[in-house]
N, C-alpha and C positions, 0 to 999 in steps of 0.2 A: 518053126524056124526053117527057112529055105537054105538050099545049098548055095555056096559061093560060086557065082558064074564066071568070075574074071580072074580067079587065082587057083593055084593047084589044089587047094583044100577042098575035099569033097564030102567029108563026114558031117553028119548032122550034129548040131550042138545040143547039149542038155537044156532043159527048160530054164529060162532066166539068164542064159548066157548070150553074149553078144559077139558079133563079128566086129572087131575093132580095127580101124585104120588110123595110122599115125601120119599126119601131114607135117613134116619137119622133125627129123630125128636129131634135134638139138639135145642139150643136156636134160631139159625137162621132158620133152616128148618121149625119148627113148626110155627114160626111167618110169614114167607113168604108164607107158605101154607095157613094160615088163611087170609093173605092179598089177595091172589088170589081168595080164596073162597068169600071174601067180594066183589070182583070185578065181581063175577058172574060165575067163573069157578067152576068145581066140583072136590073136592079132593076125589078121589075114594079109596085111600089106603095109608098107611104109614108104614114104618118099624121103630121099636123101640125096644131096648133091655134093657137098664138100667131102674131102677125104676124112675129116674128123667125124662127120655125120654118118658116113658109110661105115666107119670103124665102130661107132656106137651101135648102129643098127645090127651089125654082125655080132657084136658082143652081147647085147642085151635082148635083141629080138632075132635070134639066129634062124628061126623057122619062118620068118615073114619075108616074102619077096620084096625087093626094092622096085617100085613101080612109079610111073608118072602120077602126078597129083590127081588127075581126072580118074585114073584107074583105081587109085586108092579109095577115093570117095565112092565110086561105083560098087566096089567090093564090100562095102562096110555098112553095118547098122549104126555104129557109133564112130564118129570121126573126131579124133583129137586134133585140134588146130593149134599146134604149138609152134607158131611162127612169131617173128618180131612184131611188136605192137602195131607199128605203122603199116605193116604188110597185111594185117588181119582183114580189115574192111575191104580193101581191093580184092583180096583173094576170094572172100565170100561172094562179093558182087560179081566177080568174073565167073565163078562157077554157076551162079544163078543165070547169067547171060547165056552161057553155053549149055544149059540144061543138065548141069552136073548133079544137082540135088534131086532127091525124090521124097515124096510124102512118106512120113513115118520114120525117117532117119533122125538121129540125134547128132547135133553138132556142138561139141564142147570145146571152148577156147580157154586158154590159161593166162590171158592178159590180166594183170592186176588192176590196171587203170580202167578197163572197159567192162561194162555190163553187157546187156543184150543188144544194144544198139548196132554194133558191127555185124551182128547176125541177122539183121532185119530182112535182107533180101532172101535169105534161106528160110526164115520163119514164115515169110509171105507165101512160100511154096509148100508149106506143110511140114517143115522140118522143126523138130523140137530144139530150142536153143538153151544152152547151159553155159554160164560163166563160172569157172571153177579154178581158182588161183591158189596154188600151194605156197604158203608163207615160209619158204625155206630157200636156202642157198644150195644150189645143186653142183655136184662135181661131174655128173654125167656117167657115173660108174655104179657098180652093183652096191657099193656102200650106202648109196642114197635110199635103197629099198628099205633098209632097216631104219634109217632116219625118218622115213615117212610115218613111222609109228608115233612119233612125237610132234607131228606136223599138223597145224591147223590149215584148213582150206577156206578161203573166202568164197562163198557160194551165192550167186545171184541167178534165180530161175523163176519162171512163171509158177504160180501156186500149184498147178496140177503136175508140174515136173520137179518141184522142190524135193519130194521124197526120192525121186530117181537120182537127182544130183547128190543128195546126202548119202544114199545107199552106195553110189559109186565111190564117194570119198571114203566111207567106212571100209569098203572092200579093199581099197588101196592102203588101208591102215591108218588113215588120218582122221581128223575130227572136223566136221563141217561147222562153219560159223557163217550165219546169214548176214549178207551185206546188201543194203538197199541199192537199187540201181543208181540213185543220185548221190550215194556216198562212196562210190568206187574210187574216184580220184583221191578223195581225202584218205581213204583206207590205204591206198597204194602209197601216197605221200608219207604216211606214218611208217610204213615198212621200209621204204627207201631211206628215209631220214635216220631210222634206227639201225639199219643193217649195212647198206652200201657205204654210208659215210663213216660208219664204225670201222670199216676196213681201212679207209683213208686215214682216220685218226690213229688207228693201231700202227699202221705202217710208219706214220710220222713219229710216233712215240718210240718205235724200235730204232728208227734212224737217229733220234736224239740220244737215246741211251747208248747206242753203239758208238756215237761220237764222243761219249764220255769214257770210252775205253772198255766197255763191257763186251766181252766176247760173245755171250749168248743173251742178247737183250730179251728174246722171247721167254727165256727161263725166268728172268727177273720180273717181267711184266705179267706173265700168265696168272699167277695167283692173285696179284693185285687187281687186274682187270676182271678176272672171273668173279671175285668177291664183289667188286664195284657193280658189275652188271647184275648179279644176283640181288644185291641190296636195292638197286634202283628198280628192278622189276617187282620186288616185294613192297617197297616203301615209297617209290616215286621221289619227290623232292625232299622228303624227310631223310633220304640217304646222302644228301649233299655233304661233302667234306672237302678238305683242302684249304689252301690259303684264302681264296676268295670267300668261301662259305664261313671261314673263321674271322674274316675281316683283317687278315694279315697283309696290309698294304706294302710293307717293307719287302716281303718275299716276292710279291707280284712285281714290284719295281726291279728287283734283282733279276727276275726272269726276263723282263723286258730288256734289261741291259745286255743280256747275252743272246737274245734272239737274232740280232743281226748276223751272228755266226751260223745260223741255220738257213735252210732254203726259204725263199720268200713266202711260199705257201704255208709253211709252218708258222711263221710270224703272224700272218693274216688270220689263220685259224685260231691261234692262241688268243688273240685279242677279241675275236668275235665270240668265242666260247667263254672267255672270262667275263665279257660283258653280259652274255646271256645268263651265266651263273649268278652274277651279281643281281640282275633283275629278278631272277626267280627266288634267290635268297631274301631279297628285300620284300617281294610280294608275299612271302610266307612268314615274315616277321622273324627271320633268323638273325638279322644284324641290326644293331642300333644305327641311328641316323649318322652318327659321327664316323662309323666304320664304312658305311656306304659312301659317304662323301670322300673319305680318304682314298678308297680304291677307285672311285670314279675319277678323281683328279689324276691318279697315276695312269689310268687307262686313256685319258683324254690328253695327256701331255703330247707334245710334238714327237712323232715317231723318229727314232734314231736314224741318221743317214749314214 
């Protein structure tokens, strides 16, 4: 392993350890860089622009100098490309145009939706491309380092680099899960559908319960939602419960009657999810035809004005 030529670090690394550069000290980049440092790799440089990114870099990567992107790449054996999805391909192509890549480097991006395609300009220059997406919601703080121990990473890599990608994931404390190049968008869709929108749903539920006079809606909802999530992850549609799954059209009608008192987004989501729940309950034979028809009629009635 050679010495770093463009950063203050001059010591030789132990065998198997890499000089790591972090391009984008967002919530994901700073944490993954810190996780690799904890595993014995050397974070030699980081790029950060916003005040929040600079603060994260100082907190989680205190020994890594903040450098321009070109210098971060030049200093590193493994480059973490933790930038917004839409910025990834232009960044890789721009570095290829300016001679920023060198043969033998590893470029690892963390975009959920993308496989190796955005890395093509670098791969054509002899760079090893890795798509490694942590299936976790990050805070950008040290607490995420412990959470990585329960985190799966969606890994897409060429066959000869698959063991390398998996080893990096294990070193960070996670569990690698192989995702085919052509399945990345569907994989990411499932994660977004199950996590990002869960936050929206939870916030809406808290707002409704608070409107009913409950001072601590989170305290009321936490055990209910935690159990529901656990049941769903264990049993899928078999865990369905509530008025729609029971065929209780009267309760659904009463819910719809008070929905005009809630924000418009709540009413829209309730109807969509009630319909989806009805469809899934029917598909799995949970309801008799009469109950399905009764709830369908309630949901298709003219929306209150």
